[in-house]
N, C-alpha and C positions, 0 to 999 in steps of 0.2 A: 632153283636147285640150292640146297642148303650146303654150306661149307662144312667140311669135316672139323670135329672138335680137336684142338691141338693138345699136345701133352701138357702144356702149361695151363690151359683152361681146365683140364681134368684135375691137376694137382690143386689148383685153387678151389675147385669144387669139393675136393677130398678134404682140404684144410678147413673149408667152412663147415662141412659135415662134422669133422672132428670137434671144431669149436661148439657147435650146437649140442653134440652128445656130451661133451665135457661139462657144459653148463647143466644139463639134465642130470648127469651123474653126481655132480657136486650138490645140486639142490636136493636130490633124493636122499643122499647121505646126511645132510644137515637135518632134513625133516625126521629121518629115522633116528638120529642120535639126540637131537634136541627137542623133538616133540613126541615121537611115538615111544621111545624108551622111557622117558620120564612119565608118560601117561600110563604105561604098563606098570611101572614100579611105584609110583607115588599115588596114582588115582586107582590102581587096581583094574585097569582096562587093558587086558592083554590083546585084545582085537586090534589095537592100534599098531603093534608090531606084526601082527598076523596079516595086515593089509599092506603096510608100508615096506615091510622087510622084502617080500617077493618083488615088489615094484622096483625097490632099489637093486635087488639082485639082478633083475633083468636089464636095468639101466647100466649096471656095472659090466655085465657080460657084453652089452652092445658097445660099450666104451672101449673094452679091451679089443673087440673085433675091429672096430673102427681105427684104433691105434695101429693094429697090425696091418690093416689094409693100407693105411697112410704111409707108414714107414718102409713098406716093402717097395715103394716107388724109388727109394734111394734118396741120398742126400741128407741123411740123418745120422748124427753120431751116437755112439752107445750111451753117452751120458744124457743126451736129449730123450732117447728112448726110454731110459730108466727113470728120468724125471717125469715123463708122461704117465708112466705106470705107477710110480710111487705116489704121485700126487693124487691119484685116485683113492688112495687109502687114508688120506688125511682130510678132515672137515675143512671146507673152503680150498682145498688143494687144487681142485679142478680150475678155480678161478685164477691160480698163479700160472697156469699154462697159457692163459690167453695172450700174454705178451710174447711168449715163445712162438705161438702160432702166428701172431701178427708179424714178427721178424721173418718167419719162414715165407709168408706170403709176399713180403716186400722183397726178399731175395728172388723171388720168382720173377718179379717185374724188372729187376735190375739186368742191364745187358751183361752177359758173360764177358769176362776179360781173357784175352788169350794169355797163355802160360809163358 
């Protein structure tokens, strides 16, 4: 008989999912801005943005959805949520969130102290 999944395990899984989606979103934004857009404007190859643009758009929507799913579990400050969302708009910004996500995962493993 399988044991039920704890809330802590679910939160760890959600943080791992957010980390993965953050990396994909960051990677697609960098490819769009530093590969596809220059190819369109400098090489006259507009198909580059026609391909990479929608891929990044889907990655961005998935990222926002995953952020919302993760933060609704509680334990997130408004500034942390804003940081997660604003970082998606900046090239390499998704990479800056990895340290925040690592700290959140570490907080889950630490025993709670009574007030």
